[in-house]
C-alpha positions in Angstrom: 0.0 0.0 0.0 1.3 3.4 -0.9 1.5 6.2 1.7 -0.8 8.2 -0.5 -3.5 5.5 -0.1 -3.5 6.2 3.7 -5.4 9.1 5.2 -3.9 11.9 7.4 -4.9 11.1 11.0 -5.4 14.8 11.6 -7.5 16.1 8.7 -8.3 13.1 6.6 -6.3 14.2 3.5 -4.1 11.8 1.5 -1.0 11.3 3.6 2.7 11.6 2.7 3.9 9.1 5.2 5.0 9.2 8.9 5.7 12.7 10.2 6.6 13.3 13.8 5.6 9.7 14.5 2.1 9.8 12.9 0.7 9.3 9.4 -0.2 12.8 8.2 -0.4 15.0 5.1 2.2 17.6 4.1 0.0 20.5 5.3 -0.5 19.1 8.8 3.2 18.2 9.0 4.1 21.8 8.2 1.4 23.2 10.5 2.8 21.0 13.4 6.4 22.1 12.8 5.4 25.8 12.8 3.2 25.7 15.9 3.9 22.7 18.2 6.8 24.3 20.1 4.6 27.2 21.2 2.2 24.8 23.0 -1.6 24.9 23.3 -1.4 27.6 25.9 -0.3 30.1 23.2 -3.5 29.7 21.3 -7.3 30.0 21.9 -10.1 28.2 20.2 -11.6 30.5 17.6 -15.1 29.4 18.7 -14.2 28.9 22.4 -15.7 25.4 22.5 -12.3 23.6 22.1 -13.9 20.7 20.1 -13.9 22.0 16.5 -14.2 19.4 13.8 -10.9 19.1 11.9 -11.0 17.9 8.3 -9.7 19.0 4.9 -12.3 21.8 4.6 -12.1 23.1 8.2 -8.5 22.5 9.2 -7.6 26.2 8.7 -10.4 27.5 10.8 -9.0 26.9 14.3 -5.3 26.6 15.0 -6.0 25.6 18.6 -8.2 22.6 17.8 -6.0 21.5 14.9 -2.9 21.5 17.2 -4.9 19.8 19.9 -5.8 17.0 17.5 -2.2 16.7 16.4 -1.2 16.0 20.0 -4.2 13.7 20.5 -3.2 11.4 17.5 0.3 11.1 18.9 2.5 13.7 17.0 5.6 14.4 19.0 7.1 17.9 19.3 10.3 16.4 20.7 11.1 15.2 17.1 11.1 18.8 15.9 13.7 19.7 18.5 15.9 16.9 17.1 16.6 18.8 13.9 17.3 22.0 15.9 19.6 20.2 18.3 21.6 18.8 15.4 21.9 22.2 13.8 23.0 23.8 17.1 25.7 21.1 17.5 27.0 21.7 14.0 27.0 25.5 14.6 28.8 24.9 18.0 31.4 22.7 16.3 32.0 25.3 13.6 32.2 28.2 16.2 34.7 26.2 18.3 36.9 25.5 15.3 36.8 29.1 14.3 37.6 30.2 17.8 40.5 27.7 18.1 41.9 29.0 14.7 41.7 32.6 16.0 43.4 31.7 19.3 46.2 29.7 17.6 47.0 32.5 15.2 46.6 35.3 17.6 49.3 38.0 17.7 50.6 38.6 21.2 50.1 42.2 22.3 50.3 44.2 25.5 47.7 43.2 28.1 48.0 46.7 29.5 46.8 48.1 26.2 44.0 45.6 26.2 42.8 46.5 29.7 43.0 50.2 28.9 40.9 49.7 25.8 38.4 47.6 27.8 38.1 50.3 30.4 37.3 52.8 27.7 34.6 50.5 26.3 33.1 50.1 29.7 33.1 53.9 30.3 31.4 54.5 26.9 28.8 51.8 27.7 28.1 53.3 31.1 27.7 56.8 29.8 25.7 56.2 26.6 23.8 53.0 27.4 23.4 51.8 30.9 23.1 55.1 32.7 20.5 56.6 30.3 18.4 53.4 30.5 18.5 53.4 34.3 17.5 57.1 34.5 14.7 56.5 31.9 13.3 53.4 33.8 13.3 55.2 37.1 11.4 58.1 35.7 8.9 55.9 33.9 8.2 53.9 37.1 7.6 57.1 39.1 4.8 57.9 36.5 3.0 54.5 36.8 3.9 53.1 40.3 0.5 54.0 41.6 -1.2 51.7 39.0 -1.9 48.0 39.3 0.9 45.9 37.8 -1.3 44.7 34.9 -2.1 48.2 33.8 1.4 49.7 34.2 2.6 48.8 30.6 0.4 49.2 27.6 1.4 48.4 24.0 2.3 52.0 23.1 4.1 52.4 26.4 6.1 49.2 25.7 7.0 50.5 22.2 8.5 53.6 23.7 10.3 51.5 26.3 11.7 49.3 23.4 12.7 52.4 21.3 14.6 53.9 24.3 16.6 50.7 24.8 17.2 50.5 21.0 18.4 54.1 20.8 20.7 54.0 23.8 22.4 50.8 22.6 22.9 52.3 19.2 24.5 55.4 20.8 27.0 53.1 22.6 28.0 51.5 19.3 28.3 54.8 17.5 31.1 55.8 19.9 33.2 52.8 19.0 36.0 53.7 16.4 35.4 50.4 14.5 31.8 51.4 14.0 32.5 55.0 13.2 34.4 54.0 10.1 31.1 53.2 8.3 28.6 55.7 7.0 25.4 56.3 9.0 23.4 54.3 6.5 25.8 51.4 6.8 25.7 51.7 10.6 21.9 51.6 10.7 21.8 48.6 8.3 24.2 46.6 10.3 22.5 47.4 13.6 18.9 46.8 12.3 20.1 43.4 11.0 21.0 42.3 14.5 18.7 44.6 16.6 16.4 42.1 18.3 19.2 39.7 19.3 21.4 42.5 20.5 18.6 44.0 22.7 17.9 40.7 24.3 21.6 40.1 24.9 21.9 43.7 26.3 19.1 43.0 28.8 21.5 40.8 30.7 23.3 44.1 31.6 20.2 46.3 32.0 17.6 44.0 33.5 17.0 44.2 37.2 14.5 41.8 38.9 14.0 44.3 41.6 12.9 46.9 39.0 9.1 47.1 39.5 8.3 47.5 35.8 9.9 44.2 34.7 6.9 42.2 36.0 4.5 44.3 34.0 6.7 44.0 30.9 6.8 40.2 31.1 3.0 40.1 31.4 2.6 42.1 28.2 5.2 40.0 26.4 3.4 36.8 27.4 0.3 38.2 25.7 2.3 38.6 22.5 4.6 35.6 22.4 3.0 33.1 24.8 4.1 32.2 28.3 6.3 29.3 27.4 8.6 31.4 25.1 8.9 34.2 27.6 9.8 31.8 30.3 12.4 30.1 28.0 14.1 33.4 27.2 13.9 34.6 30.7 15.6 31.4 32.0 18.3 31.6 29.2 19.1 35.3 30.1 19.3 34.6 33.8 21.5 31.6 33.4 23.7 33.5 30.9 24.0 36.3 33.5 24.7 34.0 36.4 27.3 31.8 34.5 29.3 34.7 33.0 28.7 37.3 35.7 31.1 39.8 34.0 29.9 43.1 32.6 33.0 43.7 30.5 32.6 40.2 29.0 29.0 40.9 28.0 29.9 44.3 26.5 32.5 42.6 24.3 30.0 39.9 23.2 27.6 42.7 22.2 30.3 44.2 20.0 31.2 40.9 18.5 27.5 40.2 17.8 27.0 43.6 16.3 29.4 42.8 13.4 27.9 39.3 12.9 26.7 38.3 9.4 25.5 34.8 10.4 21.8 35.7 10.1 21.7 36.5 6.4 23.2 40.0 6.3 23.0 41.5 2.8 24.3 45.0 3.4 27.0 46.9 1.5 29.9 46.2 4.0 32.3 43.5 3.0 32.0 40.4 5.1 35.8 40.2 5.2 36.0 43.6 6.9 33.3 42.6 9.4 35.1 39.3 10.1 38.4 41.2 10.8 36.6 43.4 13.3 35.0 40.4 15.0 38.4 38.7 15.1 39.9 41.8 16.8 37.2 41.8 19.6 37.3 38.0 19.9 41.0 38.2 20.6 40.4 41.0 23.1 37.7 38.9 24.8 40.1 35.9 25.0 43.0 38.1 26.3 40.7 39.6 29.0 39.3 36.2 30.1 42.7 34.5 30.2 44.2 37.4 32.2 41.4 37.5 34.7 40.5 33.9 35.2 43.4 31.8 33.9 43.5 29.7 30.8 41.4 26.7 32.0 38.4 28.8 33.2 38.8 31.1 30.2 38.1 28.1 27.9 35.1 27.1 30.1 33.8 30.7 29.9 34.1 30.8 26.1 32.3 27.5 25.8 29.5 28.8 27.9 29.3 32.0 25.9 29.0 30.0 22.6 26.3 27.8 24.2 24.1 30.6 25.5 24.5 32.7 22.4 23.4 29.9 20.1 20.5 29.0 22.5 19.5 32.7 22.6 19.5 32.8 18.8 17.2 29.8 18.6 14.7 31.4 21.0 15.0 34.7 19.1 14.2 32.8 15.9 11.1 31.2 17.5 9.9 34.6 18.8 10.3 36.1 15.3 8.3 33.2 13.8 5.6 33.8 16.5 5.3 37.5 15.5 5.1 36.6 11.8 2.4 34.0 12.6 0.4 36.6 14.7 0.7 39.2 11.8 -0.5 36.6 9.3 -3.5 35.7 11.5 -4.4 39.4 11.9 -4.2 39.8 8.1 -6.5 36.8 7.5 -9.0 38.2 10.0 -8.9 41.6 8.4 -9.7 40.2 5.0 -12.7 38.1 6.2 
């Protein structure tokens, strides 16, 4: 019997074979891959009954009930993660090889000069990024502290909060000589290419659990991305901060990530130029870690940095997919 003679256990369409441990059609396979990792808690039944009939004609009507049926017939979201884990392992091996190559060919230069340059970076970061953000957040909290936590942050308010963080981080980068060599349009293109990842990475330095607005911000983000994704990124950032626990290290990772072209950058700046700048700051990071912690712990720190950056990129990608999915659903609703 051919696989096409069998019926999809989710919607009844002709199947393409076993997908995620269950016989399904190509459409339900793609739907499950896009949505399963978000979990049912990220969706709501369109008709609130949570028992919609799912067949070839109705399968697009209710994402909640379709995903629910996928789980009921035995589709396994763990098998989706298998592909991501394999990809992450490949990226980690490549990153480690690149790092080892850089370290083996590294030119020895004065640690005193390194530390002086690092101090300058920290001073610039404090003046143009951290300090303005802390002042802004304190002022904003004073305006809303009398309100219940669920009403402290509205969508427009969060957009202003996001823009402030985006602007201050860009100001920090603009005071780096290696960034100043590019035109303002090239700077903006490079920054916008990596903005969301950089802002989430920067929150390691700026987030403060004791800051009263963070709870309200997380509640709003859960409404947009779903609770499970926000909990995942929150856990990743807290573990990253706890394991590294070094502001100068995070600042260097921010700069290295700024000049990254790994996410499909198609700007006008030569990739070779960007790689040379990354190499410079990777060398500086290694020099700093080795001087402060010793070679063994420095290697451990670098391994942890690679791990958490790759994990953060994966979550960042899932969050971007979630936004695209929400925008697509809103477009469908607006055309009905």
